[in-house]
All heavy atoms as a GROMACS GRO file, in nm:
protein
  634
    1SER      N    1   0.083  -0.118   0.000
    1SER     CA    2   0.000   0.000   0.000
    1SER      C    3   0.088   0.125   0.000
    1SER      O    4   0.207   0.120   0.034
    1SER     CB    5  -0.093   0.000   0.121
    1SER     OG    6  -0.026   0.042   0.237
    2ILE      N    7   0.030   0.235  -0.033
    2ILE     CA    8   0.103   0.362  -0.037
    2ILE      C    9   0.152   0.400   0.103
    2ILE      O   10   0.262   0.450   0.120
    2ILE     CB   11   0.014   0.473  -0.097
    2ILE    CG1   12  -0.012   0.443  -0.245
    2ILE    CG2   13   0.077   0.609  -0.079
    2ILE    CD1   14  -0.111   0.537  -0.310
    3THR      N   15   0.071   0.372   0.204
    3THR     CA   16   0.109   0.406   0.342
    3THR      C   17   0.234   0.330   0.383
    3THR      O   18   0.326   0.388   0.441
    3THR     CB   19  -0.007   0.375   0.438
    3THR    OG1   20  -0.123   0.444   0.394
    3THR    CG2   21   0.027   0.416   0.579
    4ILE      N   22   0.238   0.202   0.355
    4ILE     CA   23   0.356   0.121   0.392
    4ILE      C   24   0.478   0.167   0.313
    4ILE      O   25   0.588   0.177   0.369
    4ILE     CB   26   0.328  -0.028   0.370
    4ILE    CG1   27   0.222  -0.075   0.470
    4ILE    CG2   28   0.455  -0.111   0.383
    4ILE    CD1   29   0.173  -0.216   0.449
    5GLN      N   30   0.461   0.199   0.187
    5GLN     CA   31   0.573   0.248   0.107
    5GLN      C   32   0.627   0.379   0.164
    5GLN      O   33   0.749   0.397   0.171
    5GLN     CB   34   0.529   0.267  -0.039
    5GLN     CG   35   0.502   0.138  -0.112
    5GLN     CD   36   0.441   0.162  -0.249
    5GLN    OE1   37   0.418   0.275  -0.291
    5GLN    NE2   38   0.412   0.053  -0.319
    6GLU      N   39   0.540   0.468   0.204
    6GLU     CA   40   0.583   0.597   0.260
    6GLU      C   41   0.654   0.576   0.394
    6GLU      O   42   0.757   0.637   0.422
    6GLU     CB   43   0.463   0.691   0.277
    6GLU     CG   44   0.497   0.824   0.338
    6GLU     CD   45   0.591   0.909   0.254
    6GLU    OE1   46   0.607   0.882   0.134
    6GLU    OE2   47   0.650   1.004   0.310
    7PHE      N   48   0.600   0.488   0.479
    7PHE     CA   49   0.664   0.458   0.607
    7PHE      C   50   0.802   0.398   0.585
    7PHE      O   51   0.899   0.437   0.651
    7PHE     CB   52   0.575   0.362   0.688
    7PHE     CG   53   0.632   0.328   0.822
    7PHE    CD1   54   0.636   0.423   0.923
    7PHE    CD2   55   0.679   0.201   0.849
    7PHE    CE1   56   0.688   0.392   1.048
    7PHE    CE2   57   0.731   0.169   0.973
    7PHE     CZ   58   0.735   0.264   1.072
    8THR      N   59   0.814   0.304   0.493
    8THR     CA   60   0.943   0.242   0.461
    8THR      C   61   1.042   0.346   0.410
    8THR      O   62   1.158   0.349   0.452
    8THR     CB   63   0.924   0.130   0.357
    8THR    OG1   64   0.832   0.035   0.409
    8THR    CG2   65   1.055   0.061   0.326
    9ARG      N   66   0.998   0.433   0.321
    9ARG     CA   67   1.085   0.538   0.268
    9ARG      C   68   1.135   0.628   0.381
    9ARG      O   69   1.252   0.662   0.389
    9ARG     CB   70   1.011   0.622   0.163
    9ARG     CG   71   1.100   0.726   0.095
    9ARG     CD   72   1.018   0.823   0.012
    9ARG     NE   73   0.930   0.906   0.091
    9ARG     CZ   74   0.969   1.009   0.168
    9ARG    NH1   75   1.097   1.039   0.177
    9ARG    NH2   76   0.881   1.080   0.236
   10THR      N   77   1.044   0.662   0.472
   10THR     CA   78   1.080   0.747   0.586
   10THR      C   79   1.185   0.680   0.673
   10THR      O   80   1.283   0.743   0.714
   10THR     CB   81   0.956   0.780   0.670
   10THR    OG1   82   0.860   0.844   0.585
   10THR    CG2   83   0.988   0.872   0.785
   11LEU      N   84   1.167   0.550   0.700
   11LEU     CA   85   1.266   0.479   0.781
   11LEU      C   86   1.403   0.476   0.715
   11LEU      O   87   1.505   0.497   0.780
   11LEU     CB   88   1.220   0.334   0.807
   11LEU     CG   89   1.109   0.316   0.910
   11LEU    CD1   90   1.074   0.168   0.921
   11LEU    CD2   91   1.149   0.371   1.046
   12PHE      N   92   1.407   0.451   0.585
   12PHE     CA   93   1.535   0.445   0.515
   12PHE      C   94   1.604   0.581   0.504
   12PHE      O   95   1.725   0.588   0.486
   12PHE     CB   96   1.518   0.381   0.377
   12PHE     CG   97   1.507   0.232   0.381
   12PHE    CD1   98   1.391   0.169   0.341
   12PHE    CD2   99   1.611   0.153   0.428
   12PHE    CE1  100   1.379   0.032   0.346
   12PHE    CE2  101   1.601   0.015   0.434
   12PHE     CZ  102   1.484  -0.046   0.392
   13ASN      N  103   1.527   0.689   0.516
   13ASN     CA  104   1.586   0.822   0.509
   13ASN      C  105   1.637   0.872   0.644
   13ASN      O  106   1.703   0.975   0.650
   13ASN     CB  107   1.485   0.922   0.452
   13ASN     CG  108   1.467   0.906   0.303
   13ASN    OD1  109   1.554   0.856   0.234
   13ASN    ND2  110   1.352   0.947   0.253
   14MET      N  111   1.608   0.799   0.751
   14MET     CA  112   1.654   0.839   0.884
   14MET      C  113   1.800   0.795   0.904
   14MET      O  114   1.844   0.697   0.845
   14MET     CB  115   1.571   0.770   0.993
   14MET     CG  116   1.434   0.821   1.009
   14MET     SD  117   1.358   0.732   1.148
   14MET     CE  118   1.193   0.788   1.138
   15ARG      N  119   1.868   0.868   0.991
   15ARG     CA  120   2.001   0.824   1.032
   15ARG      C  121   1.985   0.692   1.107
   15ARG      O  122   1.888   0.674   1.181
   15ARG     CB  123   2.067   0.928   1.120
   15ARG     CG  124   2.103   1.056   1.044
   15ARG     CD  125   2.194   1.147   1.125
   15ARG     NE  126   2.167   1.149   1.267
   15ARG     CZ  127   2.119   1.253   1.336
   15ARG    NH1  128   2.092   1.365   1.273
   15ARG    NH2  129   2.100   1.246   1.466
   16PRO      N  130   2.078   0.598   1.093
   16PRO     CA  131   2.066   0.465   1.156
   16PRO      C  132   2.042   0.471   1.308
   16PRO      O  133   1.963   0.394   1.361
   16PRO     CB  134   2.198   0.397   1.123
   16PRO     CG  135   2.243   0.462   0.996
   16PRO     CD  136   2.196   0.605   1.007
   17GLY      N  137   2.108   0.563   1.378
   17GLY     CA  138   2.090   0.572   1.523
   17GLY      C  139   1.948   0.609   1.561
   17GLY      O  140   1.892   0.559   1.660
   18ILE      N  141   1.886   0.697   1.483
   18ILE     CA  142   1.748   0.738   1.510
   18ILE      C  143   1.654   0.623   1.479
   18ILE      O  144   1.560   0.596   1.555
   18ILE     CB  145   1.713   0.865   1.429
   18ILE    CG1  146   1.795   0.982   1.481
   18ILE    CG2  147   1.563   0.893   1.436
   18ILE    CD1  148   1.781   1.109   1.400
   19THR      N  149   1.679   0.552   1.369
   19THR     CA  150   1.596   0.437   1.334
   19THR      C  151   1.602   0.332   1.443
   19THR      O  152   1.501   0.274   1.482
   19THR     CB  153   1.640   0.377   1.199
   19THR    OG1  154   1.637   0.479   1.100
   19THR    CG2  155   1.550   0.264   1.157
   20LEU      N  156   1.722   0.306   1.496
   20LEU     CA  157   1.739   0.207   1.602
   20LEU      C  158   1.663   0.250   1.728
   20LEU      O  159   1.595   0.169   1.791
   20LEU     CB  160   1.887   0.188   1.633
   20LEU     CG  161   1.920   0.085   1.740
   20LEU    CD1  162   1.869  -0.053   1.700
   20LEU    CD2  163   2.070   0.082   1.764
   21CYS      N  164   1.671   0.377   1.762
   21CYS     CA  165   1.600   0.430   1.878
   21CYS      C  166   1.449   0.416   1.860
   21CYS      O  167   1.377   0.375   1.952
   21CYS     CB  168   1.638   0.575   1.902
   21CYS     SG  169   1.563   0.648   2.048
   22LEU      N  170   1.400   0.446   1.742
   22LEU     CA  171   1.257   0.433   1.712
   22LEU      C  172   1.213   0.287   1.723
   22LEU      O  173   1.111   0.256   1.785
   22LEU     CB  174   1.227   0.488   1.573
   22LEU     CG  175   1.083   0.472   1.524
   22LEU    CD1  176   0.987   0.549   1.613
   22LEU    CD2  177   1.072   0.518   1.380
   23ALA      N  178   1.291   0.197   1.665
   23ALA     CA  179   1.258   0.054   1.672
   23ALA      C  180   1.257   0.005   1.816
   23ALA      O  181   1.170  -0.072   1.857
   23ALA     CB  182   1.356  -0.027   1.589
   24HIS      N  183   1.353   0.051   1.895
   24HIS     CA  184   1.359   0.012   2.037
   24HIS      C  185   1.233   0.058   2.109
   24HIS      O  186   1.172  -0.017   2.186
   24HIS     CB  187   1.483   0.073   2.103
   24HIS     CG  188   1.497   0.036   2.246
   24HIS    ND1  189   1.439   0.109   2.348
   24HIS    CD2  190   1.560  -0.068   2.305
   24HIS    CE1  191   1.467   0.052   2.463
   24HIS    NE2  192   1.540  -0.056   2.440
   25THR      N  193   1.192   0.181   2.084
   25THR     CA  194   1.071   0.234   2.148
   25THR      C  195   0.948   0.154   2.106
   25THR      O  196   0.865   0.118   2.190
   25THR     CB  197   1.053   0.382   2.112
   25THR    OG1  198   1.166   0.455   2.159
   25THR    CG2  199   0.927   0.439   2.175
   26ILE      N  200   0.937   0.124   1.979
   26ILE     CA  201   0.819   0.054   1.928
   26ILE      C  202   0.811  -0.088   1.984
   26ILE      O  203   0.705  -0.134   2.027
   26ILE     CB  204   0.818   0.052   1.774
   26ILE    CG1  205   0.794   0.193   1.720
   26ILE    CG2  206   0.714  -0.045   1.720
   26ILE    CD1  207   0.813   0.207   1.571
   27PHE      N  208   0.923  -0.159   1.982
   27PHE     CA  209   0.919  -0.302   2.013
   27PHE      C  210   0.955  -0.338   2.157
   27PHE      O  211   0.918  -0.445   2.204
   27PHE     CB  212   1.009  -0.379   1.917
   27PHE     CG  213   0.962  -0.368   1.775
   27PHE    CD1  214   1.035  -0.297   1.682
   27PHE    CD2  215   0.844  -0.429   1.734
   27PHE    CE1  216   0.993  -0.287   1.550
   27PHE    CE2  217   0.800  -0.419   1.603
   27PHE     CZ  218   0.875  -0.348   1.512
   28LEU      N  219   1.027  -0.252   2.228
   28LEU     CA  220   1.074  -0.291   2.360
   28LEU      C  221   1.024  -0.205   2.475
   28LEU      O  222   1.037  -0.243   2.590
   28LEU     CB  223   1.228  -0.292   2.362
   28LEU     CG  224   1.294  -0.388   2.264
   28LEU    CD1  225   1.445  -0.375   2.271
   28LEU    CD2  226   1.252  -0.532   2.290
   29ASP      N  227   0.969  -0.088   2.445
   29ASP     CA  228   0.924   0.001   2.551
   29ASP      C  229   0.794  -0.051   2.613
   29ASP      O  230   0.704  -0.096   2.543
   29ASP     CB  231   0.903   0.142   2.496
   29ASP     CG  232   0.877   0.243   2.606
   29ASP    OD1  233   0.954   0.243   2.704
   29ASP    OD2  234   0.781   0.320   2.595
   30ASP      N  235   0.785  -0.047   2.743
   30ASP     CA  236   0.665  -0.090   2.814
   30ASP      C  237   0.622   0.022   2.908
   30ASP      O  238   0.686   0.047   3.010
   30ASP     CB  239   0.694  -0.218   2.893
   30ASP     CG  240   0.570  -0.273   2.962
   30ASP    OD1  241   0.462  -0.211   2.953
   30ASP    OD2  242   0.582  -0.380   3.024
   31SER      N  243   0.516   0.090   2.873
   31SER     CA  244   0.470   0.206   2.950
   31SER      C  245   0.339   0.178   3.023
   31SER      O  246   0.269   0.272   3.064
   31SER     CB  247   0.453   0.327   2.857
   31SER     OG  248   0.574   0.358   2.795
   32ARG      N  249   0.306   0.052   3.041
   32ARG     CA  250   0.179   0.019   3.107
   32ARG      C  251   0.168   0.081   3.246
   32ARG      O  252   0.058   0.118   3.288
   32ARG     CB  253   0.160  -0.132   3.114
   32ARG     CG  254   0.132  -0.193   2.978
   32ARG     CD  255   0.121  -0.342   2.988
   32ARG     NE  256   0.255  -0.397   3.006
   32ARG     CZ  257   0.283  -0.526   3.015
   32ARG    NH1  258   0.184  -0.615   3.010
   32ARG    NH2  259   0.406  -0.567   3.030
   33HIS      N  260   0.279   0.092   3.316
   33HIS     CA  261   0.276   0.142   3.453
   33HIS      C  262   0.236   0.290   3.464
   33HIS      O  263   0.202   0.337   3.572
   33HIS     CB  264   0.412   0.119   3.520
   33HIS     CG  265   0.524   0.194   3.458
   33HIS    ND1  266   0.581   0.155   3.338
   33HIS    CD2  267   0.588   0.305   3.496
   33HIS    CE1  268   0.677   0.241   3.305
   33HIS    NE2  269   0.683   0.334   3.400
   34ILE      N  270   0.238   0.363   3.354
   34ILE     CA  271   0.201   0.505   3.360
   34ILE      C  272   0.070   0.537   3.288
   34ILE      O  273   0.031   0.653   3.280
   34ILE     CB  274   0.314   0.596   3.306
   34ILE    CG1  275   0.344   0.566   3.160
   34ILE    CG2  276   0.439   0.584   3.394
   34ILE    CD1  277   0.437   0.667   3.096
   35LEU      N  278   0.002   0.437   3.238
   35LEU     CA  279  -0.123   0.464   3.165
   35LEU      C  280  -0.225   0.538   3.252
   35LEU      O  281  -0.297   0.624   3.203
   35LEU     CB  282  -0.185   0.333   3.114
   35LEU     CG  283  -0.112   0.265   2.998
   35LEU    CD1  284  -0.180   0.134   2.964
   35LEU    CD2  285  -0.104   0.356   2.878
   36GLY      N  286  -0.231   0.505   3.379
   36GLY     CA  287  -0.325   0.571   3.468
   36GLY      C  288  -0.298   0.719   3.487
   36GLY      O  289  -0.386   0.795   3.527
   37LEU      N  290  -0.176   0.762   3.454
   37LEU     CA  291  -0.141   0.904   3.466
   37LEU      C  292  -0.190   0.987   3.347
   37LEU      O  293  -0.189   1.109   3.352
   37LEU     CB  294   0.011   0.920   3.480
   37LEU     CG  295   0.075   0.849   3.600
   37LEU    CD1  296   0.226   0.863   3.595
   37LEU    CD2  297   0.020   0.906   3.730
   38VAL      N  298  -0.230   0.919   3.241
   38VAL     CA  299  -0.280   0.988   3.121
   38VAL      C  300  -0.425   1.026   3.147
   38VAL      O  301  -0.514   0.941   3.150
   38VAL     CB  302  -0.269   0.900   2.996
   38VAL    CG1  303  -0.325   0.972   2.874
   38VAL    CG2  304  -0.125   0.857   2.972
   39THR      N  305  -0.448   1.155   3.169
   39THR     CA  306  -0.584   1.201   3.204
   39THR      C  307  -0.653   1.276   3.091
   39THR      O  308  -0.770   1.310   3.103
   39THR     CB  309  -0.579   1.290   3.329
   39THR    OG1  310  -0.492   1.401   3.304
   39THR    CG2  311  -0.530   1.212   3.450
   40MET      N  312  -0.582   1.301   2.984
   40MET     CA  313  -0.644   1.366   2.868
   40MET      C  314  -0.734   1.265   2.797
   40MET      O  315  -0.704   1.146   2.792
   40MET     CB  316  -0.537   1.413   2.769
   40MET     CG  317  -0.448   1.523   2.822
   40MET     SD  318  -0.536   1.676   2.855
   40MET     CE  319  -0.582   1.725   2.692
   41PRO      N  320  -0.846   1.310   2.741
   41PRO     CA  321  -0.931   1.219   2.664
   41PRO      C  322  -0.852   1.159   2.546
   41PRO      O  323  -0.773   1.229   2.482
   41PRO     CB  324  -1.043   1.309   2.612
   41PRO     CG  325  -1.044   1.426   2.705
   41PRO     CD  326  -0.901   1.445   2.747
   42CYS      N  327  -0.870   1.031   2.522
   42CYS     CA  328  -0.798   0.961   2.415
   42CYS      C  329  -0.896   0.894   2.320
   42CYS      O  330  -0.993   0.834   2.363
   42CYS     CB  331  -0.705   0.855   2.474
   42CYS     SG  332  -0.572   0.923   2.574
   43HIS      N  333  -0.866   0.905   2.193
   43HIS     CA  334  -0.942   0.836   2.089
   43HIS      C  335  -0.850   0.728   2.034
   43HIS      O  336  -0.753   0.758   1.965
   43HIS     CB  337  -0.983   0.935   1.979
   43HIS     CG  338  -1.075   0.878   1.878
   43HIS    ND1  339  -1.162   0.955   1.808
   43HIS    CD2  340  -1.096   0.751   1.834
   43HIS    CE1  341  -1.231   0.879   1.724
   43HIS    NE2  342  -1.191   0.755   1.739
   44ILE      N  343  -0.879   0.604   2.067
   44ILE     CA  344  -0.795   0.490   2.028
   44ILE      C  345  -0.852   0.434   1.898
   44ILE      O  346  -0.967   0.392   1.893
   44ILE     CB  347  -0.794   0.383   2.138
   44ILE    CG1  348  -0.747   0.443   2.270
   44ILE    CG2  349  -0.710   0.263   2.096
   44ILE    CD1  350  -0.782   0.360   2.392
   45ILE      N  351  -0.771   0.433   1.793
   45ILE     CA  352  -0.815   0.382   1.664
   45ILE      C  353  -0.745   0.249   1.640
   45ILE      O  354  -0.622   0.241   1.643
   45ILE     CB  355  -0.784   0.483   1.551
   45ILE    CG1  356  -0.855   0.615   1.580
   45ILE    CG2  357  -0.825   0.425   1.416
   45ILE    CD1  358  -0.818   0.727   1.487
   46GLN      N  359  -0.823   0.145   1.618
   46GLN     CA  360  -0.772   0.008   1.607
   46GLN      C  361  -0.820  -0.055   1.477
   46GLN      O  362  -0.939  -0.049   1.446
   46GLN     CB  363  -0.822  -0.074   1.726
   46GLN     CG  364  -0.794  -0.221   1.718
   46GLN     CD  365  -0.648  -0.252   1.742
   46GLN    OE1  366  -0.587  -0.202   1.835
   46GLN    NE2  367  -0.590  -0.336   1.657
   47SER      N  368  -0.729  -0.114   1.403
   47SER     CA  369  -0.766  -0.189   1.283
   47SER      C  370  -0.825  -0.324   1.323
   47SER      O  371  -0.780  -0.386   1.418
   47SER     CB  372  -0.641  -0.208   1.196
   47SER     OG  373  -0.670  -0.292   1.088
   48ILE      N  374  -0.924  -0.368   1.249
   48ILE     CA  375  -0.992  -0.494   1.281
   48ILE      C  376  -0.897  -0.614   1.273
   48ILE      O  377  -0.911  -0.710   1.347
   48ILE     CB  378  -1.115  -0.517   1.189
   48ILE    CG1  379  -1.200  -0.634   1.236
   48ILE    CG2  380  -1.074  -0.540   1.045
   48ILE    CD1  381  -1.281  -0.605   1.358
   49ASN      N  382  -0.799  -0.608   1.185
   49ASN     CA  383  -0.709  -0.721   1.165
   49ASN      C  384  -0.566  -0.670   1.159
   49ASN      O  385  -0.508  -0.662   1.052
   49ASN     CB  386  -0.747  -0.797   1.037
   49ASN     CG  387  -0.671  -0.926   1.022
   49ASN    OD1  388  -0.608  -0.973   1.116
   49ASN    ND2  389  -0.675  -0.983   0.903
   50ASP      N  390  -0.510  -0.639   1.274
   50ASP     CA  391  -0.376  -0.582   1.283
   50ASP      C  392  -0.279  -0.688   1.334
   50ASP      O  393  -0.290  -0.734   1.447
   50ASP     CB  394  -0.378  -0.463   1.379
   50ASP     CG  395  -0.248  -0.386   1.382
   50ASP    OD1  396  -0.142  -0.445   1.352
   50ASP    OD2  397  -0.252  -0.268   1.415
   51PHE      N  398  -0.187  -0.730   1.247
   51PHE     CA  399  -0.093  -0.836   1.285
   51PHE      C  400   0.004  -0.789   1.394
   51PHE      O  401   0.054  -0.870   1.472
   51PHE     CB  402  -0.013  -0.884   1.164
   51PHE     CG  403   0.082  -0.781   1.110
   51PHE    CD1  404   0.213  -0.776   1.153
   51PHE    CD2  405   0.040  -0.687   1.017
   51PHE    CE1  406   0.300  -0.680   1.105
   51PHE    CE2  407   0.126  -0.591   0.968
   51PHE     CZ  408   0.257  -0.588   1.012
   52ALA      N  409   0.029  -0.661   1.404
   52ALA     CA  410   0.126  -0.609   1.501
   52ALA      C  411   0.062  -0.574   1.635
   52ALA      O  412   0.126  -0.588   1.739
   52ALA     CB  413   0.197  -0.487   1.443
   53VAL      N  414  -0.061  -0.526   1.633
   53VAL     CA  415  -0.129  -0.483   1.755
   53VAL      C  416  -0.270  -0.542   1.757
   53VAL      O  417  -0.361  -0.488   1.694
   53VAL     CB  418  -0.135  -0.328   1.764
   53VAL    CG1  419  -0.201  -0.285   1.894
   53VAL    CG2  420   0.003  -0.268   1.750
   54PRO      N  421  -0.290  -0.651   1.829
   54PRO     CA  422  -0.423  -0.712   1.833
   54PRO      C  423  -0.524  -0.625   1.908
   54PRO      O  424  -0.487  -0.536   1.985
   54PRO     CB  425  -0.400  -0.844   1.905
   54PRO     CG  426  -0.270  -0.830   1.976
   54PRO     CD  427  -0.191  -0.726   1.904
   55ILE      N  428  -0.652  -0.652   1.886
   55ILE     CA  429  -0.760  -0.574   1.948
   55ILE      C  430  -0.748  -0.574   2.100
   55ILE      O  431  -0.785  -0.476   2.165
   55ILE     CB  432  -0.897  -0.626   1.900
   55ILE    CG1  433  -0.917  -0.584   1.755
   55ILE    CG2  434  -1.010  -0.574   1.986
   55ILE    CD1  435  -1.048  -0.624   1.694
   56LEU      N  436  -0.694  -0.680   2.158
   56LEU     CA  437  -0.678  -0.684   2.304
   56LEU      C  438  -0.597  -0.566   2.356
   56LEU      O  439  -0.620  -0.519   2.467
   56LEU     CB  440  -0.610  -0.815   2.346
   56LEU     CG  441  -0.693  -0.942   2.332
   56LEU    CD1  442  -0.608  -1.065   2.362
   56LEU    CD2  443  -0.813  -0.936   2.422
   57VAL      N  444  -0.505  -0.514   2.276
   57VAL     CA  445  -0.423  -0.400   2.317
   57VAL      C  446  -0.509  -0.275   2.331
   57VAL      O  447  -0.499  -0.202   2.430
   57VAL     CB  448  -0.306  -0.376   2.220
   57VAL    CG1  449  -0.229  -0.250   2.255
   57VAL    CG2  450  -0.212  -0.497   2.218
   58SER      N  451  -0.595  -0.249   2.233
   58SER     CA  452  -0.681  -0.130   2.243
   58SER      C  453  -0.779  -0.144   2.359
   58SER      O  454  -0.809  -0.046   2.428
   58SER     CB  455  -0.755  -0.105   2.112
   58SER     OG  456  -0.839  -0.213   2.079
   59GLU      N  457  -0.827  -0.265   2.385
   59GLU     CA  458  -0.916  -0.286   2.498
   59GLU      C  459  -0.843  -0.262   2.630
   59GLU      O  460  -0.898  -0.203   2.724
   59GLU     CB  461  -0.974  -0.428   2.494
   59GLU     CG  462  -1.068  -0.448   2.377
   59GLU     CD  463  -1.105  -0.594   2.355
   59GLU    OE1  464  -1.046  -0.684   2.419
   59GLU    OE2  465  -1.194  -0.619   2.272
   60TYR      N  466  -0.718  -0.306   2.638
   60TYR     CA  467  -0.636  -0.284   2.757
   60TYR      C  468  -0.615  -0.134   2.780
   60TYR      O  469  -0.630  -0.084   2.893
   60TYR     CB  470  -0.502  -0.356   2.744
   60TYR     CG  471  -0.415  -0.340   2.865
   60TYR    CD1  472  -0.424  -0.429   2.971
   60TYR    CD2  473  -0.323  -0.235   2.874
   60TYR    CE1  474  -0.345  -0.414   3.084
   60TYR    CE2  475  -0.243  -0.219   2.986
   60TYR     CZ  476  -0.255  -0.308   3.090
   60TYR     OH  477  -0.177  -0.292   3.203
   61LEU      N  478  -0.580  -0.062   2.674
   61LEU     CA  479  -0.562   0.083   2.685
   61LEU      C  480  -0.689   0.149   2.735
   61LEU      O  481  -0.686   0.232   2.825
   61LEU     CB  482  -0.521   0.143   2.550
   61LEU     CG  483  -0.380   0.116   2.503
   61LEU    CD1  484  -0.363   0.162   2.358
   61LEU    CD2  485  -0.279   0.183   2.593
   62PHE      N  486  -0.802   0.112   2.677
   62PHE     CA  487  -0.930   0.169   2.716
   62PHE      C  488  -0.957   0.150   2.865
   62PHE      O  489  -1.001   0.242   2.934
   62PHE     CB  490  -1.042   0.106   2.632
   62PHE     CG  491  -1.179   0.153   2.669
   62PHE    CD1  492  -1.224   0.278   2.630
   62PHE    CD2  493  -1.263   0.073   2.745
   62PHE    CE1  494  -1.350   0.323   2.664
   62PHE    CE2  495  -1.391   0.116   2.779
   62PHE     CZ  496  -1.434   0.240   2.738
   63ARG      N  497  -0.930   0.031   2.916
   63ARG     CA  498  -0.957   0.000   3.057
   63ARG      C  499  -0.858   0.068   3.152
   63ARG      O  500  -0.891   0.091   3.268
   63ARG     CB  501  -0.952  -0.151   3.080
   63ARG     CG  502  -1.070  -0.227   3.028
   63ARG     CD  503  -1.073  -0.372   3.079
   63ARG     NE  504  -0.945  -0.440   3.074
   63ARG     CZ  505  -0.898  -0.508   2.969
   63ARG    NH1  506  -0.970  -0.516   2.859
   63ARG    NH2  507  -0.780  -0.567   2.973
   64ASN      N  508  -0.737   0.097   3.105
   64ASN     CA  509  -0.632   0.140   3.197
   64ASN      C  510  -0.588   0.286   3.185
   64ASN      O  511  -0.511   0.333   3.269
   64ASN     CB  512  -0.511   0.048   3.182
   64ASN     CG  513  -0.540  -0.090   3.237
   64ASN    OD1  514  -0.539  -0.110   3.357
   64ASN    ND2  515  -0.571  -0.183   3.149
   65LEU      N  516  -0.634   0.358   3.084
   65LEU     CA  517  -0.602   0.500   3.075
   65LEU      C  518  -0.673   0.574   3.187
   65LEU      O  519  -0.783   0.537   3.228
   65LEU     CB  520  -0.642   0.557   2.940
   65LEU     CG  521  -0.552   0.516   2.823
   65LEU    CD1  522  -0.618   0.551   2.690
   65LEU    CD2  523  -0.415   0.581   2.835
   66GLY      N  524  -0.612   0.680   3.238
   66GLY     CA  525  -0.666   0.753   3.351
   66GLY      C  526  -0.779   0.848   3.319
   66GLY      O  527  -0.852   0.891   3.408
   67GLY      N  528  -0.796   0.883   3.194
   67GLY     CA  529  -0.902   0.975   3.154
   67GLY      C  530  -1.005   0.905   3.069
   67GLY      O  531  -1.002   0.784   3.049
   68GLU      N  532  -1.099   0.985   3.020
   68GLU     CA  533  -1.201   0.929   2.931
   68GLU      C  534  -1.137   0.886   2.800
   68GLU      O  535  -1.044   0.950   2.751
   68GLU     CB  536  -1.308   1.034   2.901
   68GLU     CG  537  -1.394   1.070   3.019
   68GLU     CD  538  -1.506   1.164   2.980
   68GLU    OE1  539  -1.558   1.152   2.867
   68GLU    OE2  540  -1.538   1.251   3.061
   69SER      N  541  -1.187   0.778   2.746
   69SER     CA  542  -1.136   0.733   2.616
   69SER      C  543  -1.244   0.658   2.542
   69SER      O  544  -1.341   0.612   2.602
   69SER     CB  545  -1.011   0.645   2.633
   69SER     OG  546  -1.041   0.528   2.704
   70ILE      N  547  -1.227   0.651   2.413
   70ILE     CA  548  -1.316   0.570   2.329
   70ILE      C  549  -1.228   0.487   2.238
   70ILE      O  550  -1.114   0.524   2.207
   70ILE     CB  551  -1.415   0.655   2.248
   70ILE    CG1  552  -1.340   0.748   2.152
   70ILE    CG2  553  -1.508   0.734   2.336
   70ILE    CD1  554  -1.432   0.816   2.051
   71VAL      N  555  -1.281   0.373   2.195
   71VAL     CA  556  -1.212   0.287   2.101
   71VAL      C  557  -1.294   0.283   1.973
   71VAL      O  558  -1.414   0.258   1.977
   71VAL     CB  559  -1.194   0.143   2.156
   71VAL    CG1  560  -1.132   0.053   2.051
   71VAL    CG2  561  -1.112   0.144   2.283
   72GLU      N  562  -1.228   0.308   1.863
   72GLU     CA  563  -1.292   0.297   1.732
   72GLU      C  564  -1.220   0.187   1.655
   72GLU      O  565  -1.100   0.196   1.631
   72GLU     CB  566  -1.281   0.430   1.656
   72GLU     CG  567  -1.338   0.424   1.517
   72GLU     CD  568  -1.320   0.554   1.440
   72GLU    OE1  569  -1.276   0.654   1.499
   72GLU    OE2  570  -1.351   0.554   1.319
   73VAL      N  571  -1.293   0.082   1.620
   73VAL     CA  572  -1.235  -0.028   1.543
   73VAL      C  573  -1.271  -0.004   1.397
   73VAL      O  574  -1.390   0.005   1.363
   73VAL     CB  575  -1.286  -0.165   1.592
   73VAL    CG1  576  -1.226  -0.277   1.507
   73VAL    CG2  577  -1.252  -0.185   1.739
   74THR      N  578  -1.169   0.009   1.314
   74THR     CA  579  -1.193   0.036   1.171
   74THR      C  580  -1.195  -0.096   1.094
   74THR      O  581  -1.144  -0.197   1.138
   74THR     CB  582  -1.083   0.126   1.114
   74THR    OG1  583  -0.958   0.056   1.115
   74THR    CG2  584  -1.071   0.256   1.193
   75SER      N  585  -1.252  -0.093   0.976
   75SER     CA  586  -1.262  -0.213   0.894
   75SER      C  587  -1.136  -0.239   0.813
   75SER      O  588  -1.130  -0.334   0.736
   75SER     CB  589  -1.383  -0.202   0.800
   75SER     OG  590  -1.367  -0.091   0.714
   76THR      N  591  -1.035  -0.156   0.830
   76THR     CA  592  -0.909  -0.176   0.757
   76THR      C  593  -0.836  -0.298   0.810
   76THR      O  594  -0.858  -0.341   0.922
   76THR     CB  595  -0.818  -0.052   0.767
   76THR    OG1  596  -0.793  -0.028   0.905
   76THR    CG2  597  -0.882   0.068   0.704
   77LYS      N  598  -0.747  -0.351   0.729
   77LYS     CA  599  -0.669  -0.467   0.768
   77LYS      C  600  -0.522  -0.428   0.768
   77LYS      O  601  -0.476  -0.358   0.680
   77LYS     CB  602  -0.693  -0.584   0.675
   77LYS     CG  603  -0.835  -0.635   0.681
   77LYS     CD  604  -0.858  -0.751   0.588
   77LYS     CE  605  -1.002  -0.795   0.601
   77LYS     NZ  606  -1.037  -0.894   0.501
   78GLY      N  607  -0.450  -0.473   0.868
   78GLY     CA  608  -0.308  -0.442   0.876
   78GLY      C  609  -0.280  -0.327   0.970
   78GLY      O  610  -0.372  -0.259   1.017
   79HIS      N  611  -0.152  -0.306   0.997
   79HIS     CA  612  -0.112  -0.206   1.096
   79HIS      C  613  -0.107  -0.064   1.039
   79HIS      O  614  -0.137   0.032   1.108
   79HIS     CB  615   0.024  -0.243   1.155
   79HIS     CG  616   0.063  -0.159   1.271
   79HIS    ND1  617  -0.006  -0.162   1.390
   79HIS    CD2  618   0.160  -0.067   1.285
   79HIS    CE1  619   0.051  -0.077   1.476
   79HIS    NE2  620   0.151  -0.017   1.414
   80LEU      N  621  -0.071  -0.050   0.914
   80LEU     CA  622  -0.054   0.083   0.856
   80LEU      C  623  -0.158   0.114   0.749
   80LEU      O  624  -0.138   0.202   0.667
   80LEU     CB  625   0.087   0.096   0.796
   80LEU     CG  626   0.200   0.079   0.896
   80LEU    CD1  627   0.333   0.075   0.823
   80LEU    CD2  628   0.199   0.190   0.999
   81SER      N  629  -0.266   0.044   0.750
   81SER     CA  630  -0.368   0.064   0.646
   81SER      C  631  -0.448   0.191   0.670
   81SER      O  632  -0.470   0.235   0.776
   81SER     CB  633  -0.465  -0.054   0.644
   81SER     OG  634  -0.396  -0.171   0.613
   0.00000   0.00000   0.00000
């Protein structure tokens, strides 16, 4: 898809150190312990069939954020659709 192509192009244009830092944040960072501190309203958008982030993640965020939130499940498939 165009979105995945653009994301890939962006990653390849970054300096390697920044790309590594971004990958570390995406795949290894665990911020569950501070979710309750987030008091701003949040709109969580979740793809119906996301191989990287299953629906259980958006449900967990909804239950554990400190402020009001809503979950919107879209009919798109994939993580970057």
